[in-house]
C-alpha positions as protocol buffer text, in pm:
chain_id: "A"
residue {
  index: 1
  type: UNK
  ca { x: -1047 y: -7080 z: -10348 }
}
residue {
  index: 2
  type: UNK
  ca { x: -1030 y: -6984 z: -9991 }
}
residue {
  index: 3
  type: UNK
  ca { x: -1373 y: -6831 z: -9921 }
}
residue {
  index: 4
  type: UNK
  ca { x: -1358 y: -6495 z: -9750 }
}
residue {
  index: 5
  type: UNK
  ca { x: -1614 y: -6444 z: -9490 }
}
residue {
  index: 6
  type: UNK
  ca { x: -1750 y: -6134 z: -9331 }
}
residue {
  index: 7
  type: UNK
  ca { x: -1622 y: -6015 z: -9030 }
}
residue {
  index: 8
  type: UNK
  ca { x: -1756 y: -5891 z: -8777 }
}
residue {
  index: 9
  type: UNK
  ca { x: -1655 y: -5540 z: -8610 }
}
residue {
  index: 10
  type: UNK
  ca { x: -1762 y: -5279 z: -8324 }
}
residue {
  index: 11
  type: UNK
  ca { x: -1771 y: -4973 z: -8451 }
}
residue {
  index: 12
  type: UNK
  ca { x: -1571 y: -4698 z: -8299 }
}
residue {
  index: 13
  type: UNK
  ca { x: -1797 y: -4512 z: -8143 }
}
residue {
  index: 14
  type: UNK
  ca { x: -1923 y: -4734 z: -7977 }
}
residue {
  index: 15
  type: UNK
  ca { x: -1609 y: -4913 z: -7841 }
}
residue {
  index: 16
  type: UNK
  ca { x: -1567 y: -4516 z: -7680 }
}
residue {
  index: 17
  type: UNK
  ca { x: -1941 y: -4576 z: -7446 }
}
residue {
  index: 18
  type: UNK
  ca { x: -1838 y: -4897 z: -7399 }
}
residue {
  index: 19
  type: UNK
  ca { x: -1521 y: -4741 z: -7214 }
}
residue {
  index: 20
  type: UNK
  ca { x: -1604 y: -4445 z: -7072 }
}
residue {
  index: 21
  type: UNK
  ca { x: -1803 y: -4458 z: -6736 }
}
residue {
  index: 22
  type: UNK
  ca { x: -2145 y: -4386 z: -6642 }
}
residue {
  index: 23
  type: UNK
  ca { x: -2231 y: -4033 z: -6516 }
}
residue {
  index: 24
  type: UNK
  ca { x: -2477 y: -4131 z: -6230 }
}
residue {
  index: 25
  type: UNK
  ca { x: -2815 y: -4125 z: -6306 }
}
residue {
  index: 26
  type: UNK
  ca { x: -3176 y: -4263 z: -6115 }
}
residue {
  index: 27
  type: UNK
  ca { x: -3136 y: -4558 z: -6192 }
}
residue {
  index: 28
  type: UNK
  ca { x: -2875 y: -4595 z: -5972 }
}
residue {
  index: 29
  type: UNK
  ca { x: -3025 y: -4461 z: -5699 }
}
residue {
  index: 30
  type: UNK
  ca { x: -3311 y: -4670 z: -5727 }
}
residue {
  index: 31
  type: UNK
  ca { x: -3109 y: -4952 z: -5709 }
}
residue {
  index: 32
  type: UNK
  ca { x: -2910 y: -4822 z: -5367 }
}
residue {
  index: 33
  type: UNK
  ca { x: -3247 y: -4853 z: -5196 }
}
residue {
  index: 34
  type: UNK
  ca { x: -3335 y: -5212 z: -5318 }
}
residue {
  index: 35
  type: UNK
  ca { x: -3018 y: -5304 z: -5228 }
}
residue {
  index: 36
  type: UNK
  ca { x: -3091 y: -5133 z: -4853 }
}
residue {
  index: 37
  type: UNK
  ca { x: -3407 y: -5323 z: -4942 }
}
residue {
  index: 38
  type: UNK
  ca { x: -3258 y: -5643 z: -4987 }
}
residue {
  index: 39
  type: UNK
  ca { x: -3020 y: -5659 z: -4718 }
}
residue {
  index: 40
  type: UNK
  ca { x: -3293 y: -5549 z: -4484 }
}
residue {
  index: 41
  type: UNK
  ca { x: -3448 y: -5834 z: -4493 }
}
residue {
  index: 42
  type: UNK
  ca { x: -3196 y: -6069 z: -4602 }
}
residue {
  index: 43
  type: UNK
  ca { x: -3014 y: -5976 z: -4291 }
}
residue {
  index: 44
  type: UNK
  ca { x: -3331 y: -5970 z: -4090 }
}
residue {
  index: 45
  type: UNK
  ca { x: -3539 y: -6318 z: -4197 }
}
residue {
  index: 46
  type: UNK
  ca { x: -3167 y: -6490 z: -4165 }
}
residue {
  index: 47
  type: UNK
  ca { x: -3114 y: -6392 z: -3840 }
}
residue {
  index: 48
  type: UNK
  ca { x: -3419 y: -6405 z: -3689 }
}
residue {
  index: 49
  type: UNK
  ca { x: -3413 y: -6785 z: -3775 }
}
residue {
  index: 50
  type: UNK
  ca { x: -3100 y: -6837 z: -3626 }
}
residue {
  index: 51
  type: UNK
  ca { x: -3175 y: -6709 z: -3311 }
}
residue {
  index: 52
  type: UNK
  ca { x: -3502 y: -6871 z: -3374 }
}
residue {
  index: 53
  type: UNK
  ca { x: -3262 y: -7181 z: -3339 }
}
residue {
  index: 54
  type: UNK
  ca { x: -3091 y: -7106 z: -3126 }
}
residue {
  index: 55
  type: UNK
  ca { x: -3315 y: -7003 z: -2841 }
}
residue {
  index: 56
  type: UNK
  ca { x: -3522 y: -7423 z: -2926 }
}
residue {
  index: 57
  type: UNK
  ca { x: -3167 y: -7589 z: -2915 }
}
residue {
  index: 58
  type: UNK
  ca { x: -3140 y: -7490 z: -2581 }
}
residue {
  index: 59
  type: UNK
  ca { x: -3517 y: -7510 z: -2380 }
}
residue {
  index: 60
  type: UNK
  ca { x: -3667 y: -7411 z: -2083 }
}
residue {
  index: 61
  type: UNK
  ca { x: -3549 y: -7393 z: -1728 }
}
residue {
  index: 62
  type: UNK
  ca { x: -3687 y: -7615 z: -1491 }
}
residue {
  index: 63
  type: UNK
  ca { x: -3741 y: -7309 z: -1203 }
}
residue {
  index: 64
  type: UNK
  ca { x: -3741 y: -6948 z: -1310 }
}
residue {
  index: 65
  type: UNK
  ca { x: -3923 y: -6952 z: -1626 }
}
residue {
  index: 66
  type: UNK
  ca { x: -4121 y: -6633 z: -1681 }
}
residue {
  index: 67
  type: UNK
  ca { x: -4386 y: -6777 z: -1892 }
}
residue {
  index: 68
  type: UNK
  ca { x: -4516 y: -6637 z: -2137 }
}
residue {
  index: 69
  type: UNK
  ca { x: -4461 y: -6320 z: -2050 }
}
residue {
  index: 70
  type: UNK
  ca { x: -4122 y: -6438 z: -2125 }
}
residue {
  index: 71
  type: UNK
  ca { x: -4122 y: -6592 z: -2393 }
}
residue {
  index: 72
  type: UNK
  ca { x: -4311 y: -6233 z: -2590 }
}
residue {
  index: 73
  type: UNK
  ca { x: -3978 y: -5995 z: -2428 }
}
residue {
  index: 74
  type: UNK
  ca { x: -3771 y: -6285 z: -2623 }
}
residue {
  index: 75
  type: UNK
  ca { x: -3917 y: -6292 z: -2916 }
}
residue {
  index: 76
  type: UNK
  ca { x: -3899 y: -5851 z: -2942 }
}
residue {
  index: 77
  type: UNK
  ca { x: -3521 y: -5872 z: -2819 }
}
residue {
  index: 78
  type: UNK
  ca { x: -3516 y: -6138 z: -3070 }
}
residue {
  index: 79
  type: UNK
  ca { x: -3622 y: -5910 z: -3332 }
}
residue {
  index: 80
  type: UNK
  ca { x: -3437 y: -5633 z: -3211 }
}
residue {
  index: 81
  type: UNK
  ca { x: -3068 y: -5786 z: -3171 }
}
residue {
  index: 82
  type: UNK
  ca { x: -3239 y: -5949 z: -3558 }
}
residue {
  index: 83
  type: UNK
  ca { x: -3235 y: -5573 z: -3649 }
}
residue {
  index: 84
  type: UNK
  ca { x: -2925 y: -5453 z: -3528 }
}
residue {
  index: 85
  type: UNK
  ca { x: -2711 y: -5757 z: -3594 }
}
residue {
  index: 86
  type: UNK
  ca { x: -2806 y: -5645 z: -3964 }
}
residue {
  index: 87
  type: UNK
  ca { x: -2728 y: -5302 z: -3928 }
}
residue {
  index: 88
  type: UNK
  ca { x: -2372 y: -5400 z: -3888 }
}
residue {
  index: 89
  type: UNK
  ca { x: -2277 y: -5676 z: -4109 }
}
residue {
  index: 90
  type: UNK
  ca { x: -2556 y: -5854 z: -4343 }
}
residue {
  index: 91
  type: UNK
  ca { x: -2395 y: -5669 z: -4605 }
}
residue {
  index: 92
  type: UNK
  ca { x: -2084 y: -5862 z: -4625 }
}
residue {
  index: 93
  type: UNK
  ca { x: -2287 y: -6158 z: -4758 }
}
residue {
  index: 94
  type: UNK
  ca { x: -2593 y: -6099 z: -4896 }
}
residue {
  index: 95
  type: UNK
  ca { x: -2369 y: -5960 z: -5195 }
}
residue {
  index: 96
  type: UNK
  ca { x: -2343 y: -6227 z: -5406 }
}
residue {
  index: 97
  type: UNK
  ca { x: -2709 y: -6289 z: -5351 }
}
residue {
  index: 98
  type: UNK
  ca { x: -2793 y: -5891 z: -5413 }
}
residue {
  index: 99
  type: UNK
  ca { x: -2560 y: -6016 z: -5752 }
}
residue {
  index: 100
  type: UNK
  ca { x: -2760 y: -6302 z: -5808 }
}
residue {
  index: 101
  type: UNK
  ca { x: -3104 y: -6087 z: -5786 }
}
residue {
  index: 102
  type: UNK
  ca { x: -2988 y: -5817 z: -6060 }
}
residue {
  index: 103
  type: UNK
  ca { x: -2935 y: -6022 z: -6340 }
}
residue {
  index: 104
  type: UNK
  ca { x: -3340 y: -6191 z: -6291 }
}
residue {
  index: 105
  type: UNK
  ca { x: -3406 y: -5845 z: -6330 }
}
residue {
  index: 106
  type: UNK
  ca { x: -3255 y: -5775 z: -6621 }
}
């Protein structure tokens, strides 16, 4: 004699709700702000570390080195460069990282 197992079905009202797109809400605006802050933080951190590693690999010249003043200026220049590189291309490589970040927040 076969055993009748109850089947799980989705009520029609829930199925329609799942298919309809959600209207924009305040959470979407908050998500955009979080994404912007995430891109800025990750991008600037990545690019500043990259520039720092590049500077260390070259070494100081024997002549025409500006001393401590040049090192300070290079630090400020690297910070500005990392900010500009973040504005132009950080969102291209932070997308997958942000998706993982969103999963952890949920």
